[in-house]
C-alpha positions as CSV (number, residue, x, y, z in Angstrom):
1,I,0.0,0.0,0.0
2,T,1.0,3.6,-0.5
3,F,0.4,6.6,1.8
4,E,-0.1,10.2,0.9
5,W,-0.8,13.1,3.3
6,W,-2.0,16.4,2.1
7,Q,-3.5,19.6,3.6
8,Y,-7.1,20.3,2.8
9,L,-6.6,24.0,2.8
10,E,-10.2,25.0,2.0
11,A,-11.7,23.2,5.0
12,G,-9.3,24.6,7.7
13,T,-9.5,28.0,9.3
14,C,-5.7,28.4,9.2
15,K,-5.1,29.7,5.7
16,K,-1.3,29.3,5.8
17,K,0.0,26.3,3.7
18,I,2.2,24.1,5.9
19,Q,5.2,22.1,4.8
20,L,4.6,18.4,5.4
21,E,7.6,16.2,6.2
22,N,7.5,12.5,5.1
23,S,4.1,13.0,3.3
24,A,4.5,9.6,1.6
25,K,5.0,7.7,4.8
26,E,2.6,6.3,7.5
27,Q,3.5,9.1,9.9
28,V,3.8,12.7,8.8
29,S,5.2,15.7,10.7
30,F,5.0,19.5,10.3
31,V,5.7,22.7,12.2
32,A,2.5,24.5,13.2
33,P,2.3,28.1,12.1
34,K,2.5,30.9,14.6
35,V,-1.1,32.3,15.0
36,K,-2.7,35.2,16.8
37,E,-5.9,33.3,17.4
38,S,-6.9,29.6,17.4
39,C,-7.5,28.0,14.0
40,T,-7.7,24.5,12.5
41,I,-5.6,22.6,10.0
42,H,-7.2,19.7,8.2
43,L,-4.9,16.9,7.0
44,I,-6.0,14.1,4.7
45,L,-4.4,10.6,4.7
46,Q,-5.0,8.8,1.4
47,V,-4.1,5.1,1.5
48,T,-4.0,3.2,-1.9
49,D,-3.5,-0.5,-2.4
50,N,-1.9,-2.2,-5.4
51,G,-4.9,-4.2,-6.6
52,K,-6.4,-4.1,-10.0
53,P,-8.2,-1.7,-9.8
54,S,-6.6,0.0,-6.9
55,L,-8.7,1.0,-4.0
56,N,-8.4,4.2,-2.0
57,A,-9.3,5.0,1.7
58,Y,-9.3,8.4,3.3
59,Q,-9.0,9.7,6.8
60,R,-9.2,13.3,7.9
61,M,-7.2,14.7,10.9
62,I,-8.2,18.0,12.3
63,I,-5.5,19.9,14.3
64,T,-6.3,22.9,16.4
65,V,-3.4,25.4,16.5
66,V,-3.4,27.8,19.5
67,P,-1.4,31.0,20.1
């Protein structure tokens, strides 16, 4: 299976794009932006198998960033 993490920028209230480290691995990391008020970052994990046809599964993680 393959992993791909990405930021769902339109859904979050933090409008700054974050840099994801290891976005093609099981675990991803990033540095939260400095904010003046609380906001949310939405990350999506997409997992794809190697079947024919391949199947995808998705999971959303919502992170609250506080000042």
